[in-house]
N, CA, C and O of each residue as an XYZ file, in Angstrom:
528
protein
N      15.062     11.217     17.120
C      16.022     11.466     15.997
C      16.205     10.166     15.117
O      16.309     10.283     13.896
N      16.242      9.005     15.687
C      16.624      7.842     15.186
C      15.136      7.345     14.424
O      15.101      6.598     13.446
N      14.159      7.824     14.975
C      12.866      7.328     14.097
C      12.707      8.027     12.800
O      12.244      7.459     11.810
N      13.122      9.357     12.811
C      13.046     10.110     11.414
C      14.170      9.595     10.485
O      13.893      9.710      9.291
N      15.387      9.047     10.768
C      16.217      8.438     10.104
C      15.716      7.041      9.315
O      15.877      6.804      8.118
N      15.108      6.238     10.247
C      14.439      4.966      9.689
C      13.342      5.302      8.873
O      13.244      4.766      7.769
N      12.516      6.102      9.255
C      11.473      6.323      8.346
C      11.725      6.943      7.090
O      11.036      6.650      6.113
N      12.717      7.832      7.021
C      13.326      8.350      5.942
C      13.775      7.456      4.978
O      13.582      7.578      3.768
N      14.574      6.260      5.708
C      15.133      5.194      4.899
C      13.958      4.314      4.398
O      14.065      3.811      3.280
N      12.913      4.102      5.092
C      11.701      3.165      4.468
C      11.013      4.059      3.476
O      10.525      3.509      2.489
N      10.921      5.201      3.586
C      10.226      6.013      2.479
C      10.939      5.960      1.229
O      10.318      5.836      0.174
N      12.436      6.059      1.271
C      13.138      5.987      0.122
C      12.974      4.461     -0.486
O      12.813      4.286     -1.694
N      13.020      3.541      0.313
C      12.794      2.106     -0.297
C      11.444      1.839     -0.818
O      11.349      1.131     -1.821
N      10.369      2.329     -0.249
C       9.040      2.376     -0.608
C       8.757      3.141     -1.960
O       7.954      2.706     -2.785
N       9.450      4.278     -2.129
C       9.200      5.242     -3.182
C       9.834      4.486     -4.520
O       9.295      4.521     -5.626
N      11.122      3.769     -4.209
C      11.659      3.234     -5.443
C      10.935      2.016     -5.711
O      10.701      1.774     -6.895
N      10.531      1.192     -4.820
C       9.710     -0.007     -4.999
C       8.261      0.476     -5.771
O       7.755     -0.310     -6.573
N       7.701      1.612     -5.541
C       6.709      2.085     -6.190
C       6.754      2.587     -7.467
O       5.810      2.566     -8.256
N       7.887      3.057     -7.683
C       8.444      3.475     -9.106
C       8.680      2.221     -9.965
O       8.212      2.186    -11.103
N       9.351      1.241     -9.495
C       9.534      0.120    -10.166
C       8.241     -0.588    -10.515
O       8.004     -0.852    -11.694
N       7.231     -0.970     -9.370
C       5.964     -1.638     -9.528
C       5.210     -0.992    -10.523
O       4.834     -1.617    -11.515
N       4.932      0.291    -10.344
C       3.833      0.959    -11.191
C       4.456      0.831    -12.883
O       3.753      0.565    -13.857
N       5.850      1.079    -12.904
C       6.339      1.015    -14.211
C       6.370     -0.331    -14.769
O       6.307     -0.457    -15.992
N       6.460     -1.363    -14.000
C       6.343     -2.743    -14.647
C       5.139     -3.094    -15.121
O       4.989     -3.776    -16.135
N       3.961     -2.521    -14.217
C       2.553     -2.862    -14.619
C       2.293     -2.076    -15.921
O       1.746     -2.573    -16.906
N       2.756     -0.738    -15.833
C       2.416      0.048    -17.073
C       2.996     -0.606    -18.434
O       2.409     -0.667    -19.514
N       4.197     -1.046    -18.145
C       4.685     -1.887    -19.385
C       4.166     -2.983    -19.728
O       4.273     -3.320    -20.907
N       3.490     -3.800    -18.824
C       2.895     -5.100    -19.069
C       1.542     -4.841    -19.660
O       1.194     -5.395    -20.703
N       0.693     -3.911    -18.932
C      -0.891     -3.720    -19.270
C      -0.961     -2.458    -19.998
O      -1.878     -2.542    -20.814
N      -0.358     -1.281    -20.051
C      -0.490     -0.419    -20.860
C      -0.818      0.856    -19.958
O      -0.944      0.666    -18.748
N      -0.948      1.997    -20.413
C      -1.179      3.050    -19.511
C      -2.611      3.766    -19.742
O      -2.794      4.871    -19.233
N      -3.639      3.141    -20.514
C      -4.825      3.684    -20.477
C      -5.529      3.784    -19.538
O      -6.485      4.557    -19.586
N      -5.266      3.040    -18.424
C      -5.957      3.387    -17.185
C      -4.915      3.078    -16.239
O      -4.166      2.141    -16.514
N      -4.703      3.912    -14.849
C      -3.722      3.963    -14.166
C      -3.567      2.506    -13.239
O      -3.520      2.570    -12.010
N      -3.506      1.430    -13.841
C      -3.411      0.083    -13.219
C      -2.232     -0.107    -12.259
O      -2.319     -0.827    -11.265
N      -1.166      0.545    -12.586
C       0.139      0.499    -11.635
C      -0.102      1.209    -10.512
O       0.591      0.911     -9.539
N      -0.975      2.150    -10.377
C      -1.126      2.925     -9.223
C      -2.126      2.110     -8.172
O      -1.914      2.045     -6.961
N      -3.049      1.613     -8.733
C      -3.933      0.917     -8.359
C      -3.388     -0.187     -7.746
O      -3.623     -0.234     -6.539
N      -2.806     -0.990     -8.147
C      -1.819     -2.288     -7.824
C      -0.967     -1.881     -6.718
O      -0.988     -2.527     -5.671
N      -0.205     -0.843     -6.866
C       0.455     -0.348     -5.571
C      -0.255     -0.024     -4.460
O       0.117     -0.394     -3.346
N      -1.416      0.744     -4.665
C      -2.243      0.920     -3.432
C      -2.859     -0.171     -2.922
O      -2.938     -0.322     -1.702
N      -3.426     -1.162     -3.896
C      -3.827     -2.202     -3.185
C      -2.912     -3.113     -2.230
O      -3.164     -3.508     -1.092
N      -1.773     -3.334     -3.027
C      -0.686     -4.172     -2.324
C      -0.138     -3.561     -0.982
O       0.148     -4.199      0.031
N      -0.044     -2.176     -1.173
C       0.534     -1.537      0.079
C      -0.629     -1.506      1.133
O      -0.380     -1.478      2.338
N      -1.822     -1.512      0.671
C      -3.064     -1.737      1.710
C      -2.766     -2.941      2.564
O      -2.667     -2.915      3.790
N      -2.620     -4.108      1.712
C      -2.604     -5.473      2.236
C      -1.363     -5.396      3.141
O      -1.516     -5.734      4.315
N      -0.103     -4.972      2.710
C       1.018     -5.040      3.478
C       0.865     -4.458      4.908
O       1.205     -5.043      5.936
N       0.293     -3.197      4.829
C       0.067     -2.605      6.183
C      -0.874     -3.163      6.890
O      -0.617     -3.257      8.091
N      -2.127     -3.663      6.453
C      -2.923     -4.464      7.096
C      -2.468     -5.722      7.899
O      -2.848     -5.972      9.043
N      -1.661     -6.439      7.207
C      -0.865     -7.683      7.443
C       0.149     -7.283      8.567
O       0.079     -7.857      9.654
N       1.060     -6.346      8.344
C       2.066     -6.116      9.322
C       1.603     -5.332     10.504
O       2.321     -5.452     11.497
N       0.567     -4.557     10.615
C       0.114     -3.856     11.550
C      -0.500     -4.749     12.559
O      -0.300     -4.562     13.759
N      -1.214     -5.681     12.130
C      -1.776     -6.853     13.053
C      -0.875     -8.063     13.332
O      -0.963     -8.715     14.372
N      -0.176     -8.276     12.544
C       0.888     -9.399     12.971
C       2.031     -8.715     14.164
O       2.560     -9.383     15.053
N       2.232     -7.364     13.952
C       3.310     -7.056     15.205
C       2.481     -6.079     16.119
O       3.082     -5.286     16.844
N       1.187     -6.124     16.092
C       0.445     -5.267     17.092
C       0.548     -6.072     18.347
O       1.242     -7.084     18.450
N      -0.302     -5.475     19.439
C      -0.172     -5.766     20.734
C      -0.538     -7.331     20.966
O       0.052     -7.990     21.823
N      -1.494     -7.845     20.188
C      -1.819     -9.202     20.079
C      -1.181    -10.138     19.103
O      -1.450    -11.329     18.941
N      -0.159     -9.303     18.385
C       0.277    -10.050     17.368
C       1.434    -11.272     17.661
O       1.960    -11.345     18.771
N       1.720    -12.055     16.763
C       2.709    -13.053     16.568
C       3.936    -12.587     16.928
O       4.551    -13.054     17.887
N       4.337    -11.725     16.255
C       5.823    -11.054     16.368
C       5.975     -9.743     17.018
O       5.481     -8.679     16.644
N       6.765     -9.972     18.098
C       7.086     -8.772     18.821
C       8.203     -7.894     17.955
O       9.366     -8.178     17.669
N       7.542     -6.920     17.701
C       8.667     -5.843     17.081
C       8.498     -4.580     17.589
O       7.403     -4.105     17.888
N       9.793     -3.901     17.716
C       9.573     -2.580     18.394
C       8.917     -1.421     17.666
O       8.274     -1.556     16.625
N       9.097     -0.445     18.199
C       8.458      0.935     17.576
C       9.327      1.210     16.312
O       8.810      1.276     15.196
N      10.766      1.379     16.539
C      11.357      1.624     15.202
C      11.119      1.101     14.126
O      10.868      1.778     13.129
N      11.157     -0.370     14.123
C      11.054     -1.422     12.976
C       9.383     -1.259     12.446
O       9.075     -1.474     11.274
N       8.483     -0.892     13.384
C       7.013     -0.625     12.845
C       7.069      0.597     12.235
O       6.550      0.661     11.122
N       7.593      1.625     12.707
C       7.685      2.802     12.011
C       8.443      2.841     10.566
O       8.016      3.471      9.598
N       9.537      2.130     10.580
C      10.140      1.974      9.329
C       9.257      1.314      8.090
O       9.286      1.760      6.943
N       8.428      0.120      8.538
C       7.613     -0.735      7.661
C       6.419      0.228      7.184
O       6.103      0.505      6.027
N       5.812      0.683      8.444
C       4.320      1.225      8.154
C       4.394      2.722      7.819
O       3.656      3.232      6.977
N       5.242      3.347      8.459
C       5.283      4.884      7.936
C       6.316      5.063      6.928
O       6.064      5.921      6.083
N       7.324      4.499      6.837
C       8.243      4.723      5.685
C       7.984      3.858      4.514
O       7.460      4.244      3.469
N       8.344      2.799      4.738
C       8.035      1.670      3.417
C       6.715      1.879      2.857
O       6.636      2.198      1.671
N       5.527      1.723      3.649
C       4.182      1.650      2.985
C       4.008      3.124      2.814
O       3.477      3.402      1.739
N       4.355      4.314      3.693
C       4.020      5.561      3.338
C       4.728      5.835      1.871
O       4.028      6.394      1.027
N       5.895      5.520      1.572
C       6.578      5.936      0.532
C       5.955      4.950     -0.757
O       5.985      5.345     -1.923
N       5.501      3.876     -0.436
C       5.078      2.733     -1.640
C       3.757      3.205     -2.080
O       3.587      3.396     -3.285
N       2.717      3.435     -1.174
C       1.495      3.775     -1.687
C       1.389      5.144     -2.097
O       2.122      6.026     -1.650
N       0.311      5.368     -3.107
C       0.513      6.501     -3.999
C      -0.885      7.265     -4.157
O      -1.309      7.573     -5.271
N      -1.602      7.562     -2.930
C      -2.764      8.082     -2.987
C      -2.670      9.426     -3.740
O      -3.589      9.746     -4.494
N      -1.464     10.328     -3.547
C      -1.325     11.410     -4.064
C      -1.423     11.284     -5.693
O      -2.012     12.067     -6.438
N      -0.700     10.100     -6.065
C      -0.737      9.972     -7.526
C      -1.961      9.670     -8.168
O      -2.389     10.111     -9.234
N      -2.508      8.799     -7.322
C      -4.077      8.293     -7.587
C      -4.936      9.580     -7.749
O      -5.732      9.628     -8.688
N      -4.842     10.428     -7.051
C      -5.619     11.761     -7.011
C      -5.367     12.487     -8.292
O      -6.254     12.881     -9.049
N      -3.902     12.649     -8.495
C      -3.502     13.543     -9.807
C      -4.021     12.729    -10.927
O      -4.568     13.432    -11.777
N      -4.020     11.413    -11.201
C      -4.330     10.812    -12.356
C      -5.820     10.798    -12.586
O      -6.263     10.897    -13.731
N      -6.678     10.668    -11.443
C      -7.931     10.708    -11.346
C      -8.559     11.916    -11.912
O      -9.511     11.849    -12.690
N      -7.947     13.178    -11.463
C      -7.979     14.357    -11.897
C      -7.944     14.535    -13.285
O      -8.830     15.140    -13.888
N      -6.751     13.929    -13.936
C      -6.445     14.034    -15.205
C      -7.626     13.408    -16.126
O      -8.071     13.875    -17.174
N      -8.042     12.129    -15.394
C      -9.110     11.682    -16.293
C     -10.343     12.283    -16.413
O     -10.963     12.292    -17.476
N     -10.799     12.862    -15.241
C     -11.874     13.950    -15.124
C     -11.719     15.119    -16.247
O     -12.649     15.351    -17.019
N     -10.429     15.880    -16.301
C     -10.012     16.773    -17.152
C     -10.098     16.342    -18.626
O     -10.459     17.141    -19.490
N      -9.768     15.092    -18.899
C      -9.900     14.617    -20.238
C     -11.422     14.001    -20.640
O     -11.674     13.321    -21.635
N     -12.172     14.340    -19.802
C     -13.680     13.919    -20.085
C     -13.666     12.382    -19.976
O     -14.543     11.796    -20.611
N     -12.875     11.716    -19.327
C     -12.805     10.324    -19.186
C     -13.639      9.873    -17.912
O     -13.132      9.126    -17.075
N     -15.015     10.384    -17.788
C     -15.752     10.275    -16.504
C     -15.763      8.799    -15.882
O     -15.507      8.440    -14.733
N     -16.103      8.135    -16.892
C     -16.002      6.598    -16.585
C     -14.871      6.139    -15.936
O     -14.940      5.528    -14.870
N     -13.988      6.354    -16.419
C     -12.776      5.805    -16.002
C     -12.297      6.486    -14.665
O     -11.777      5.837    -13.758
N     -12.522      7.905    -14.611
C     -12.212      8.300    -13.247
C     -12.983      7.969    -12.120
O     -12.570      7.946    -10.961
N     -14.355      7.659    -12.586
C     -15.245      7.092    -11.421
C     -14.856      5.598    -11.007
O     -14.926      5.149     -9.863
N     -14.469      4.971    -12.048
C     -14.201      3.547    -11.877
C     -12.855      3.688    -11.017
O     -12.759      2.950    -10.036
N     -11.930      4.473    -11.269
C     -10.762      4.463    -10.546
C     -11.020      4.813     -9.073
O     -10.615      4.112     -8.146
N     -11.604      5.755     -8.949
C     -12.153      6.066     -7.363
C     -12.698      4.758     -6.748
O     -12.132      4.165     -5.829
N     -13.898      4.343     -7.361
C     -14.732      3.106     -6.776
C     -13.726      2.029     -6.515
O     -13.507      1.589     -5.386
N     -13.060      1.579     -7.713
C     -12.277      0.276     -7.623
C     -11.157      0.450     -6.484
O     -11.062     -0.359     -5.561
N     -10.394      1.464     -6.607
C      -9.262      1.868     -5.842
C      -9.757      1.649     -4.401
O      -9.276      0.765     -3.691
N     -10.716      2.467     -3.998
C     -11.129      2.368     -2.507
C     -11.740      1.208     -2.115
O     -11.633      0.847     -0.943
N     -12.444      0.483     -3.013
C     -12.962     -0.866     -2.422
C     -12.001     -2.011     -2.325
O     -12.124     -2.871     -1.452
N     -10.937     -2.025     -3.321
C      -9.803     -3.007     -3.293
C      -8.861     -2.784     -2.149
O      -8.399     -3.742     -1.530
N      -8.598     -1.679     -1.886
C      -7.657     -1.168     -0.853
C      -8.333     -1.553      0.355
O      -7.664     -2.192      1.167
N      -9.604     -1.272      0.647
C     -10.262     -1.708      1.841
C     -10.211     -3.190      2.197
O      -9.947     -3.659      3.305
N     -10.535     -3.918      0.966
C     -10.594     -5.362      1.005
C      -9.123     -5.691      1.228
O      -8.914     -6.581      2.052
N      -8.230     -5.219      0.733
C      -6.837     -5.549      0.940
C      -6.265     -5.317      2.175
O      -5.471     -6.136      2.638
N      -6.608     -4.156      2.861
C      -6.095     -4.162      4.204
C      -6.736     -5.116      5.292
O      -6.115     -5.575      6.250
N      -8.175     -5.365      4.980
C      -9.022     -6.346      5.817
C      -8.415     -7.620      5.708
O      -8.307     -8.354      6.690
N      -7.923     -8.001      4.332
C      -7.280     -9.258      4.099
C      -6.016     -9.452      4.901
O      -5.744    -10.454      5.563
N      -5.238     -8.309      4.749
C      -3.937     -8.665      5.424
C      -4.160     -8.616      7.154
O      -3.401     -9.169      7.950
N      -5.100     -8.005      7.434
C      -5.496     -7.915      9.030
C      -6.110     -9.593      9.199
O      -5.669    -10.293     10.111
N      -6.928    -10.013      8.441
C      -7.585    -11.403      8.611
C      -6.242    -12.490      8.610
O      -6.033    -13.223      9.577
N      -5.498    -12.488      7.575
C      -4.428    -13.513      7.502
C      -3.465    -13.356      8.744
O      -3.053    -14.310      9.403
N      -3.186    -12.156      8.958
C      -2.222    -11.969     10.198
C      -2.845    -12.377     11.442
O      -2.216    -12.947     12.334
N      -4.264    -12.044     11.517
C      -4.910    -12.660     12.722
C      -4.919    -14.238     12.904
O      -4.800    -14.803     13.990
N      -5.088    -14.896     11.607
C      -5.028    -16.254     11.560
C      -3.640    -16.858     12.057
O      -3.560    -17.773     12.877
N      -2.628    -16.267     11.490
C      -1.188    -16.505     11.782
C      -0.975    -16.418     13.338
O      -0.582    -17.368     14.014
N      -1.273    -15.192     13.821
C      -1.325    -15.112     15.346
C      -1.989    -16.246     16.248
O      -1.638    -16.529     17.394
N      -2.893    -16.771     15.601
C      -3.721    -17.596     16.452
C      -3.007    -19.003     16.338
O      -3.259    -19.772     17.266
N      -2.308    -19.382     15.527
C      -1.592    -20.598     15.380
C      -0.789    -20.936     16.775
O      -0.034    -20.106     17.281
N      -1.018    -22.206     17.336
C      -0.460    -22.524     18.649
C       0.749    -23.300     18.108
O       0.671    -24.410     17.581
N       1.892    -22.585     18.298
C       3.111    -23.305     18.276
C       3.705    -24.103     19.232
O       3.688    -23.649     20.376
N       4.339    -25.409     19.017
C       4.656    -26.248     19.947
C       6.071    -25.847     20.635
O       6.533    -26.536     21.544
């Protein structure tokens, strides 16, 4: 039962962070293209890749199950927005914006895969540092 509580807390934090971040990006860049959703998905992918590796079995940080669930399932799950991504992409298709819809799909998937890989690589290097 404790896991559910902490995942719910993390989900609330991630959702609020997503709302703030995507809104800030929309205000800065505009809403012609769903940049806010893309930035949230890419940064969330980076964070989960970094955290999963740095706290994994070979990781530098020893973190218990509950904190891992809080961050990875709760915060990252609430923060990343593939449901929003899907709805916005459908809207682009429905509005005849085929190029933007296709670009959103390709760029989001590629950048999120690169971000999760980058987080994994950075955490792997951190894990390999020899501390005195």
